[in-house]
N, C-alpha and C positions, 0 to 999 in steps of 0.2 A: 426416356428422352437422354437425344442425342451431346456430346461433350460441345461442340458446337453453336446447339440449339441454349443450352445452358449459358454457355459465354457466351455469348453476347445478348442472348434477352438480357441476363443482368448486368452487362457493363453496361449496356443502352440506356436500362435506368438508374446506376446510378451515378451517371452522364448527366442525366435530366435533376436529378433527388439530393445531390451532393449536402450534407451539412457543410454552411459555413466557417470553416476551422482552421486555426494559424498552419499547423502543423500537416495540412493537405497544399497548400501553397506555397512550397519547398523541395528540392531533394537534396538538403543537407541532413547530412547522418545524424548530427547530432540531437538537432530536432525533433527529429521524426524518433529516433533514440529517447529521448526526455518523453513525448510525448507518451509512447508505447508503456513506458514503464511508468507513468503516473497513473492514466488510465487500467492500469493491470488490479484486480478488486474495486476500480473506484469509477463510478457514473463521469458522464464528460462532462455535465454543469459541477459539478463538485471539483472535476479537475484541473477545468479548463483556468481560473484566477492562482492556482498554485504553476501552472506550467507559464501563465506569463510572468509571477512574479521568478520563476528559474531564469528565464531569458533572461529578464531586466537586472539579474545580480550576478549572471553566469551567462553569459552572452555564447559563450564557446566551449569547448572540452576542456582548453587549458585554463580559464579562468576556472570551471566547477574544481578540476584539479588541484591550485592554490590557495582556493577557500578552504577555511578551518571545517575540524568533522564538526565544531556548534551550530558555525552559521550554517552548514549544507542541514544540520537536524532545524534548526529555530526554522528554515524555509518548508519545512517539507513539515514541521507543526502541525499535527489535526489532518493526515491527510492516513495515518496507520498503518499498520505490516512496515514496522518503521528499517524492516533489516535492507528493503527494496532501498534510502536513503544513505545507508551504508553501501551497498554494491555497487550503487550508483557512482559515490564519489569514490573506492574505489578504481573502480572499471574507469573512470576518467584517467587517473593516476597512471591506468594501467598504457591508456591508448597515448597521454603525452610521452611518458618516460619509452618507450616500447616503439610506440611508431609515431612521435613525432606531433602527434594534434589530430592525425589522419586517420579516420576508420580505415579499416579492415574491410573489403568488398564480400568477401566469400561469406557462405554461411559457416562451413567451418572454421577460419580464422575466429570468426563472433564469437562459436561458441565456446572459445577459451578463454576470452573475460571472462572476471567476473558477474556472475548477477544475468547473468543472457545467456539463455535457454532456448529452446528448439524454436517455439515463436516469436519472439523478440526478433533471433537472428535471423529468421529468415523474411519478419517485417522490414529490416534495416537492407537485406541484402536486395529483394524484391522492388519497392519502393524508393530506394533513393541511387541504386545500382541495378535495375533495372535483372536482375540474377533472376533466375525459372524457378524458383522456390515459392512454396505454397504456404500460406499461415493457414493454423486450427488453431482458433480459439472457442470459447463458448455458443457467440453467437453463428461460425461455419459448422459447429457441433450439430446446432437446432436449422440451420438453414437445410445443410447436406442432407440430414437423417428422416426431415418431415419428406421433403421434396423425391427422396431415391426411398426412401423408406429403410434407410440403414438399421436395426438394431440390436446393433452391437452397445456394448456398453462403456457411455466412456470416462467410466472409474477405472474403466482394465486398462493394462498396458495394450492389451491383446485390440481390442476398443479402439483406444487412439492412433496406434497402427492401420486400422482399418480404414478408419476418414482420411489416413494423411493422406494412403493411397488414393483413397476416388478425388479430394482434393486436388494432389499433385497429376492424377489422370486427368481435373477438368482444366486445369490451368491455362491460361490464355498467355502462351509462352510468348506473344511480341509483346504482349504490355502485362510485366507477372504486378506489374504494384498496383495499377486503377483496379484488377480483376481482384486480386485479395481486396483491397479497401471496399468493392464492389457487394462482395458475398459479406464481410463485418458490416460494413454498413446498411445492407439488407435486412438480415440479422437483428440488428439494431434500432430500427426505422418501420419493421414493415412486417416482418415474419421473427415476433417477436414474443418472450416467454408466457404471456397469459394474453390470451384474447385478442393474436394474429390477425392481419386486414384477408381474410385468404378471398373474403367475396370480390373484391379489386386487386387481385392476386395478378402475376406475370402469369404465375405458372399454373394455375388455376386448375388448369384444363390434365396437368400427366400431375401435377405431386397427387404423392403417393396417400401421405395423413389426411389432405381434404377429401380424397374418394373413402379412406374408412372411417374417418372424423376420428380420426387417432391425434390431431397436435397436442393434446393433453397428456400424451406417453410418450410421445419423442420430443428430446432426444431420453435415449435408457440412464440413467443412472441410480445402480443400486446402493452406495456407501451413504450412509447417513452421516452426517457431521455430528461429533459427539462434543457436548458446553461441559467445561470445568467449572464448579465455584472455589471462588477464593475468598476469603476472606484478610484484606487487608488493613490494619491501623496503621496511621498516619502519625510520628509525632513531630510538630514541627517548633523547633526550640529555639526563642528568640533570645538576641542578647544586645538590650538597647535599642538600637534600628535597626539591625538586623538581621535576617533570619538564618541557619545551616539547614542546608542542601547537600546532597550526593550524588553522581554520574551515576550512571546504572550501568554494569558489564555485562560482560555473560553472554546465555543466548536465553533469556529470559524477556518477559515481553517491555520494547520500551527503551531496551539497550541505546545506549549514547542521550540517552535523558535524562535533565535534571530533577530529582524527586526529592518527597524526606526524608527523615530515619524512620523504619517500616518495619515491622512486625507482623506477622505472616501467623492466622491460626486455623485451626481445624474449624472454629467456630466463632462468634461475637464471644469474648471476655470480656469481665468487667477490666475498665483502664487499671483503676491502681494492682489490682490482681496483676495484671501483663505486663506494670513497670516494677512490683516486686522478683519477680521471677526472669526479668530481660537481667544477666548478667554486667552489658553495657550499660546500662538506666539504671542498675542498682547503684555506681561507682556516681553519679550525677545528682541522688537523691537528697543528701542533705541542699546541694546549691538552685534545684528548681520548685515550682510549683505548678500546679494544673491552673490552667486563663481560661481555658475553655475547651467544651467534649461537644462534636456534631452530631447529629443524628448518623445513621449507616444511612448509605444511600445505593441504589446499584448503579453499575454501571456497565454498561454491553460491549463485548467484544464477542468476534464474530464467535471464535471456540470459546471465550471465556467469557462468564460473568462475574463482575468483583463486586463483592461487598467492603462497601471503605467507609472508612469514619478518617474524623481529621482533630487531633488534642492539640492544644498551643498549651505550650511549657517557654514560663520567661524563668532566665539563666540568673543565678546574681552578674554582677557588673564586673566584679573583681574574678570569677573564674577564668580561667586562661583558655583562650584559643587552641592554645595546642592540644589539654587535652582534650577537647572537646574534639578535637581529629582524632586525638589518639583513640577517642573511646569507641568513636562514632564513624566514624570515618568522614563527616560533614569539614564543609566550610561554611563560611557566614557572609552574605551577599545584601547587600542593600538590594532593597526593591527595586530601583533603577537596575541592578545589577540584573535579578532574577528575572524582570521585564525583557534580558534578551538573549536568554537562557533559552535554551530547547526543552523542554518540559510536557511531560504527556497531559491528554485536555484535561480530565477530571483534576485536575493537580489545579490549570490554569483557570478554570472555572470556581475550584471554588477560592481562590489568591485574590479572584476579579470581587468574586460573592462578596467576601471579607472587607473588603475596600484599599488591600494591600497593593495591587495592580489594577491600573485603567483599565 
């Protein structure tokens, strides 16, 4: 199949079949960037409400840059892959300070910004600015591999390079943004991972995979995700009507979100034994009582399974808050304050279930 045939067919299909999505109705690079970041690892149905909330809270890149980290993380809460939100915030600050709130137009300049990779840079450059850059994502891998019989492994750098070359070869340089959206939309709606609609397909006559019944074999991806199991015991320390929480830092999951004092082990152990062996909690021992212990439950992330449980401890009213902070690194918050803090989903669910949050 020639370049012209593929490009014309897929663009014609897209012009008739596009989903009615807000970021399709604008050339604003901020909104296009926002949608692309949100939709990484996220289905449209899940991401759309978050997109709308971000636009309401932060209508432009300068507003996002000026927002507090807690506000940005709270708005992102529940979407997962929280590094996306941190990079989003950092990128907004750079665009505001270095470019006075105006997005650079070239892929090269866009790639220099925090959190913007080749895919996102190509999407912004082509859709917002009409630059002849080809987008390559999971949908593009699937469509091109099946239609043209590309059997390179998409989990390898060589495989990704082969697909990028093919996508650039096919790109309609007169309307690169429309072309890129067309290929991605075709993969999302028609040439789906499972049960693609091959009987009513614009490429059925020349499709490599259909002719050979290889739809389930393409694209080729050899690497398997290694899942790690972790054991979390959260200690929820209450003092009067306040709860002690801490902000997660570092490079672990949920950085920038708030949770409770945490002991992670290699397996689930008796709570009393854990408390006696933890140096920080030993300092609290005469002043705390165990009020509640939850059952263990599994919280599933893409690359991790968290076996979590919650233990509620009551602190003597006269125990100094500063000593609590110095020993455990926590601060005391009211339920109203906790409600607006960004939190991991499993923490929010537990607090709601216990009636602490509405």
